[in-house]
N, C-alpha and C positions, 0 to 999 in steps of 0.2 A: 415316561410312559404308562397307563393302567391298560390288561385284557381291552375292555372294551374301548378306547380311543385304539387301538390296535387295529382291532375290526371294522372298522369307522373307515380309518384307512387305508385299510383292505378291499372294502363296498365299494370306497370312489375311488380307487386307482385305474380301472377300465373306463369310468368319464370321461377323469385326467386327460389320459393319454390319448383316448379319441377325436374328444376334442381339440389338442392340442396338433395331432399329426393331418386334422382336416383344417386345419388352423392355416397351418404347411404349406398346404399341395392349396388355398387356395394362393399365399401370398403367389408358388412360387410358379403357378398361372396367367395370374397378374402381370407377373413380371418377365413373362417369359415369351416376346415377340413372334414367334416363330417356331407355332407347335407339331410334331410329327404327328409322326399311326403312333408308334410305340411311344410316344410324350404321352398320348393320349389315352392311350388306352392303359399307362402305367395310373396315371390317375383316375382313369376308372377305376383301377383293382383298390388306388391305396383310398375313395373312398369307398369305398364298401365294405373296408375291414377300416377303419373309421366308424363308423356308422353299426360295424357288429362289435365292436367295440363298445361304443359309447349306446345298444339296445341290454347287451348283457350287465355293466352297469348299474340299468336302474332295473332291471333285474334282479340282482343283485339284493339291493336295496330291497326291494316287496318280498322277497325268498327267504334270506339269510335273517333268521330273528337278534333282535340287537339282544346281546348277555345282561339280566333285570341285574336296575344296579343298585348295592348296598345300601346301607345305613349305619351308624352307630345307635343302637337301641339306646334308649333315654330309664337309665338306673344305676343300680348300684352295685359291681359283680362280689359276690357272696357262696356264698356254702354253709347253706339250712338243716340242723337232721331231729328229730327228735328225739330228745337227751332220754322216753322210758322207750327205747328195742333194744334189743339185744342187738350186743356187738355185733357175733356175725350177720347180723340180717343188717344194719349199716357197714361194713365192709361191704355187703353185698351191694346196698345202694351206693355205696359211694367208687362201684366198681363200674359199677354199668353206666355211672352217670358220667366216667370219665372219659367211659371210652363215644358213649355219644360224642359229649362233647369238645372230642378232641377228632373225631375222626366221622364228619357230618357237619353241616351249618346250625345244627341246632347252638343257636348261641345265651338257651336258658329251659332250663325241665325242671319240671313237677309233678312227685307220684304223691298222686290221692289216695287213700286208702278209706275206705270202710268209713267215712267218715270226715276222719282225718288225715292234718297234712306231715304225710314223711319224710320226706323231700325239698328245700329247693335249693337250685346250683344253677349257677352263669351268671347272669346279670338280671338284678332281680329291681321291682318295683316294692314302693314301699307299701300296695297293698297285699298285707298273704295271708285274709281269708277264700277260701274254692268254698265256693256255690254253685250248683250244678248250673248250669240253663238248658235250655233248650237242646242244645248242639251234643254238650257232652251228657244229657240225660239219656240219649237219641243212640248214642255211644255203650254205653252200660246196659243200656233193657239188648240192643240187637247183638252189643260183643262182636263189632265189629266199627276198625278203625276209619277216623275221618282226615282229611288231608284236605282243609284249607289252603292255594296255592295261592293266591290271595289276601287277605285276611280284606284289606280297607274296602272291598267291594262284596264282602257282607254284610249285612241289616243286625248278622247276631254277633258282630265281635265285641259285642258292648259286655255278653258277659264274660270277656274275657280279661277283666281289670284288674284281674294278676299277675300280667305276663305286662314286659312294656309295653307301655303304651300304642306307639310305632312298629310294634311287631310288624314283620310283614307276609309273614309263612305259620298257619300253626295242622300237627299232627297231633289228635287224641287220641292214643296209643290205650283198648280195654287191657283194665288186667281182670280176666273174671269180668262179674256183673257188679264185684264191691270196687271198685277204685281205675285206677283208669294214669295215664303218665302224660303228660300234656310239654310237647316239645314246641319251642318257639321259637323261625330262623326268622336272619336280616334280610335275606335275600328272598322275592319272589317266584315262583316254584323250583326251588332252588334244590329238595328233594330229588334222586330219582330213585325208580323201584329197583334197588340193590340197598338205597337206604330204609327203602320201604320197611323189605323184607326183612332186613339189619334189624328195624327194629321192633319188630314181631313178634324175632327171634328171641331176643335179650326182652321183652315184659312178658313172655310164657316163659323164661324163667322167672322172672320177679313175681309173677304171678304164685307162683308154686314151689316157689321156696316161701311169701307170705302165707299163703294155705299150710305151710310145715309147719311153721315158724307159730304159726296159732293153731291147728292142732294138737303140737307139745305142750303148749302153755297150757291147752284145755285139761293134757293127762294129766301131770305135771298138778296140776290144783287139783284132781279126782284122787290122787297117790295122798297128796297129806293128808285131803281129808278121811 
């Protein structure tokens, strides 16, 4: 039994118990020819308890959110790195992507920087080219992350054709104003605040490394000249 099934059973339990108790009280009243005062008081108390149980169950149906259902993302498992990157940068990208894929709900991850696709990892579609749409462009311009908690309800989801087509949730995390880390989840509303902070910290580390790597490359070219 899945966790969502267990939660559903728990939500229904007060209704079932309250209804069963009410039926038993009714049957007991029908098959008892002579009622005493004490039995009448007990029946009244039993009816109240049954009603409270049923009401509690109905409230739980409204108050307790159901666990979002996971889906199997459409695509193939893969791990692609830009072969022109330095070995140290490849290692850091591999380390960061591994942490995110194994410790969060992320199932597909892309790192795009300076118009180049540096990394794709996880469940990947056939489409490889990343073309910034309005959502990603806003992330780059404002350098503020965007979390699309349920991608299917956003009209702008069509720009994320480089992610699995049934992606449920997306985080676009900026790498300065020159790139972004795009994370896809297989469950809507699944990233926590702590996840978002951790993703932001890893992105800041990657941004620092990418900027430093470029600076070292420029100094190396100047020294050769």
